[in-house]
Backbone bond lengths (Angstrom), bond angles and torsions (degrees), N, CA, C in turn:
res aa  C-N    CA-C-N  psi(-1)  N-CA   C-N-CA  omega(-1)  CA-C   N-CA-C  phi
1 M - - - 1.454 - - 1.538 108.06 -
2 K 1.304 116.85 133.82 1.460 120.98 -178.05 1.525 111.15 -68.74
3 T 1.329 115.26 148.44 1.462 120.45 -175.16 1.521 113.34 -61.85
4 N 1.328 117.89 -38.27 1.465 118.90 -179.51 1.528 111.10 -68.32
5 I 1.330 117.52 -30.88 1.466 121.00 176.41 1.524 110.22 -69.26
6 I 1.326 116.66 -42.44 1.470 120.77 177.85 1.520 109.82 -60.11
7 K 1.323 116.41 -47.24 1.468 121.46 -177.99 1.533 111.07 -60.98
8 Q 1.325 117.27 -46.50 1.467 120.93 -179.92 1.524 111.46 -65.22
9 R 1.326 116.37 -41.02 1.467 120.23 178.69 1.529 110.57 -62.40
10 C 1.338 116.80 -42.91 1.470 120.74 179.38 1.526 111.19 -64.14
11 L 1.314 117.38 -40.87 1.455 121.20 178.01 1.531 110.35 -60.43
12 H 1.325 116.17 -46.87 1.460 120.71 179.08 1.533 111.03 -62.14
13 L 1.329 117.02 -44.87 1.468 120.80 -179.97 1.524 111.30 -63.09
14 Y 1.329 116.49 -41.93 1.462 119.67 -179.84 1.527 111.07 -62.86
15 E 1.319 116.37 -44.83 1.466 119.86 -179.62 1.530 111.79 -65.67
16 A 1.312 117.15 -34.39 1.460 121.28 -176.85 1.529 113.08 -84.77
17 D 1.346 116.39 -42.16 1.472 119.11 -169.77 1.528 115.76 -133.22
18 G 1.323 118.21 -1.49 1.456 120.19 174.75 1.525 115.26 92.81
19 M 1.323 114.15 -176.56 1.460 123.31 -174.29 1.528 112.64 -57.97
20 S 1.302 117.64 -42.98 1.467 119.74 -176.12 1.528 111.52 -62.62
21 A 1.320 117.80 -32.61 1.464 120.93 178.09 1.525 111.03 -66.00
22 V 1.322 117.01 -38.38 1.467 121.24 177.67 1.519 109.63 -64.82
23 I 1.320 117.07 -46.56 1.465 121.13 -179.33 1.520 110.35 -64.57
24 D 1.327 118.06 -42.95 1.472 121.15 177.85 1.527 111.18 -60.43
25 F 1.332 117.15 -42.50 1.461 121.12 178.47 1.524 110.49 -62.32
26 C 1.331 117.25 -48.10 1.466 120.51 -179.33 1.523 111.02 -61.23
27 N 1.320 117.16 -39.63 1.462 120.17 176.69 1.524 111.00 -65.23
28 S 1.321 117.39 -38.06 1.464 120.80 -177.31 1.532 112.73 -66.54
29 I 1.331 116.82 -28.02 1.465 120.14 177.82 1.531 111.38 -100.54
30 K 1.340 115.00 12.53 1.467 122.61 179.02 1.533 112.80 56.71
31 Y 1.328 115.09 37.72 1.465 121.76 175.82 1.519 106.80 -85.55
32 N 1.323 117.95 117.56 1.464 120.33 -170.90 1.521 114.91 -123.29
33 K 1.313 117.93 28.65 1.470 120.84 176.33 1.522 107.92 -98.03
34 Y 1.311 115.10 108.45 1.461 121.63 -177.88 1.522 109.88 -122.71
35 G 1.310 116.22 151.99 1.449 122.74 174.89 1.523 108.78 -150.84
36 Y 1.310 116.19 164.67 1.464 120.54 -178.68 1.529 109.92 -82.04
37 C 1.320 116.25 126.04 1.463 122.07 176.58 1.527 108.48 -106.22
38 S 1.314 116.36 121.84 1.464 120.30 -179.00 1.527 112.12 -68.71
39 Q 1.319 117.85 -29.60 1.468 120.73 178.84 1.530 111.19 -72.71
40 C 1.330 116.67 -41.38 1.472 121.18 179.16 1.526 111.69 -82.46
41 E 1.335 116.03 -17.35 1.457 124.09 -179.39 1.528 113.12 59.01
42 T 1.336 115.92 38.82 1.461 121.37 177.86 1.522 109.47 -165.03
43 D 1.336 116.25 170.94 1.457 120.61 172.38 1.517 108.63 -74.12
44 V 1.308 115.79 133.02 1.464 122.14 -176.93 1.529 109.57 -135.97
45 P 1.335 116.74 160.49 1.459 118.63 173.27 1.528 109.48 -64.19
46 T 1.326 115.60 139.58 1.462 120.36 -179.33 1.520 110.22 -129.28
47 L 1.300 115.45 153.70 1.453 122.17 177.39 1.517 107.35 -139.92
48 K 1.317 116.03 118.77 1.467 121.48 -178.07 1.527 111.09 51.09
49 N 1.340 115.62 48.32 1.463 123.81 179.09 1.522 113.79 60.30
50 E 1.321 116.76 30.24 1.462 121.72 176.42 1.525 108.73 -126.08
51 C 1.322 115.84 133.68 1.456 121.69 177.63 1.529 109.21 -64.69
52 L 1.331 116.81 127.59 1.457 120.34 179.03 1.526 111.87 -81.08
53 V 1.312 117.30 -4.31 1.462 120.78 177.09 1.531 110.29 -91.41
54 C 1.350 116.69 -56.22 1.463 119.33 -173.54 1.528 114.28 -113.02
55 G 1.335 117.88 -10.55 1.457 121.12 177.99 1.515 115.13 89.70
56 T 1.326 118.12 -0.29 1.463 122.33 179.71 1.527 110.55 -66.99
57 T 1.337 116.59 142.77 1.454 121.13 174.50 1.524 109.22 -70.63
58 I 1.321 116.11 131.61 1.463 122.57 179.81 1.519 107.55 -92.13
59 S 1.318 117.05 121.21 1.462 120.18 -176.10 1.520 112.28 -83.37
60 K 1.332 117.79 -28.55 1.460 120.17 178.96 1.520 108.91 -83.77
61 S 1.328 114.75 156.18 1.458 118.35 179.75 1.533 110.29 -65.96
62 V 1.311 114.88 150.14 1.457 120.86 179.39 1.515 108.38 -68.59
63 K 1.317 116.38 139.64 1.452 119.97 178.90 1.522 109.60 -122.58
64 Q 1.305 115.60 156.45 1.458 121.22 178.08 1.521 108.56 -80.71
65 R 1.317 115.75 144.94 1.453 121.07 177.46 1.515 108.47 -136.69
66 R 1.310 115.83 138.64 1.454 119.22 177.95 1.510 109.43 -71.39
67 N 1.305 115.67 146.60 1.452 122.30 176.94 1.524 107.61 -69.09
68 L 1.307 117.40 121.02 1.462 121.87 -174.65 1.527 113.46 -95.62
69 T 1.314 117.71 7.36 1.464 119.01 -179.15 1.503 111.20 -89.74
């Protein structure tokens, strides 16, 4: 799936159903790039050092996370 499609889908999901919908979507497509977002105050899916939940730039390097579902 192309990165711009992932980003747009996450934005739509967040606006419609919140953070958990974004995380569920990323898990469903086995997207496992997570980083700590200071605005969300938790580990979130990231794309090119940007939080896929709120859009904040992630200053720490992206880390791998196991799928917890």
